[in-house]
Phi, psi and omega in degrees: 000133179277138179281132182278134179237132178285141180292142178287135179252124182244124178252122181262122179246122180300142180297327181296321180293321177298319179297317179297316180298317180297318179294321178297320179296316179297314180297320178298317178295320179297315179298320180296315180294323178295318180295315179297318179297320180294319181293320182285340180272353179293151174295151185308322183289345181256356180284145178299130179208172180298322181291320180292323177293324178295318177296322179295318180295334181293341180286337186266141180290155180299328182301325182296318180293323178297320179293324178297316176297325181294338177295331179262327182222108185297343182299326182296331182292343179292346178286341181272152174302150184303321183289350182244008181285336178267124181280131177271090186291329179295318178295321180296315179296322179297318180293321179293324183280329187243349185061024178247128178264113181302336180272356181226098182301337181297334182288347182295312181238002186303319183285348182261344184267123179298135177079358182294334181300335179298331183253006184277067179238172180239126178279110179277318175223119182271128172278181181301121177079003182275128174214186186286355177271346183225023177293152181302142176214162182255135171261130186236077175289168178303152181302328181298325179291317181291329183271357179295142181285132177225151181274129181261155178270098181294327182299318181298318181290316180296320179297319179296318180294320180294321180298319181287326182294340181291339183266102181266145178249149175294157178304140181294146180284335179219150182223172177271013175058044177083352179282137175269109186251349180240130179248121182248128179218176187218100181297318176256074191304322189271004175300124185231193186227134185304317181301339181266000182245118183291127175073007181256123180238346181279118180303330180289351179251013182280070179219144179207147185287337182230323178269091188205202184295343178296333176294324176293319178298319178297318180295319179298319178300314180300316182292324177293318181291330174298335182258016174086007182255115180290134181218157175226148183243134173255125183244029178304131179283090185299317181299319178295321178294322178298314181295321181296324184262007178069027180262164182263167180299328180294344180263013182300321181291329175295322180289312181293334178300323180298321180291322180292314180299318179297319180295321180296325179286324183282329184229102182285352180278346183298131181240328184235144183230119185240119177259115185263131180230175174235130180285157180269358180287163182272176190304325183306323185260347188246012182228142175221158180245125180235119182054041176079006181241137181277137176234150171277126183287155180241154178223142180259128179248127180242128178283125183275003185243040178223154186292340181263018186305312184298318180292317179296322178296318179298318179297311180297321181296315181293321178294322177300313182294324177295320177296317180299325182287316185265332181224075184305130178089353182288323180270133177275352177120188180244123184243134176259129180236134177195171177090196183294145176087002179212164182290316176086340178245315181056033179064011182282351176285350180282339182203150175282355178242046180245134179220155173247127183238125174271118177258107175066192179227190187298337185263358184282148178270162179291333176298316178293320181293319181293325176297318180292323177297320178294319179295318179297316178298325180299309182285327179294319179297322177298315179296316184298310183292329176292318179295320178296322180294320181290319184278344181295138180293144180293142180296142181291142180285140178283134179261000000 
């Protein structure tokens, strides 16, 4: 019997192909090691993490995620309004290719105009007379300018305080029982007002180490406590701390964040966090007259780059509407800020009850500011007690 032998199979591989394959493997390994090295060498705050991905996702509208789900399950698209259920892919491709939003004319030249980022905000709710030419913005001169010593008009401040003290309120019907539930702070502590500064007429020099927005914060605390709401004020000189630690003005929110976090740890009763600022606009846009009396107008700023954005927006919206109802024209509206040229969070990611409020502008007097602080406390107390009533547990039924 003959033994069966399988035929030999010979595979010929060209040497050039082996060289290419070998080179591709080497290049792939090099790229992988370079990528891993780059990621591990990044500073901790820039490394990919759950928090950074969460912050990144906050930039995208909810509608985009709904549409992504809708690609797999059409049922999700029913959550969108009928007129928006159809995606305009041509518009989307145009925006991706040109960075121009056909629905926003500002995007046409916005990236080319110096300083335009200061006004690159979105008006969510417009107050009386508010448009994109007069939305609140920050002027940021060098720290040396803000820290320069200037003489303040003590008389102007004392007169404002005396005028307000004449208006007494009846004892509040309900109180927070000694608990401090509102935390007031000032990220740009030295923002001041020209009428309170002797001999100063340049808006860019409206800064003072003691006569500044902290006086508004103190007044707001007093008015809240008159209405039974316990509050505390932090008057840390943020600008001085920045200079001491060699930090820039753009890092002011990082500095004030430390004070807020510390307060939250020390006082578990804190529920609301209010950051008080002063707008850089002139009197024309920051003053209104109600019943023959001048008030400094207020504006609500909501950071669009934080996980608590929706809750913060709801709080600002309700306070705006309450002001409009009781003090027509006092609120300039609710503004959303994010992107280049702004912080985008304003420490509002620390709580769903955090807001930034601009009180007046460089030309407002403390008498006008104190009236606005009282008006704000009036509507805030109404909002607070209503919220407490809603959140309070229902009394148990007697059996």
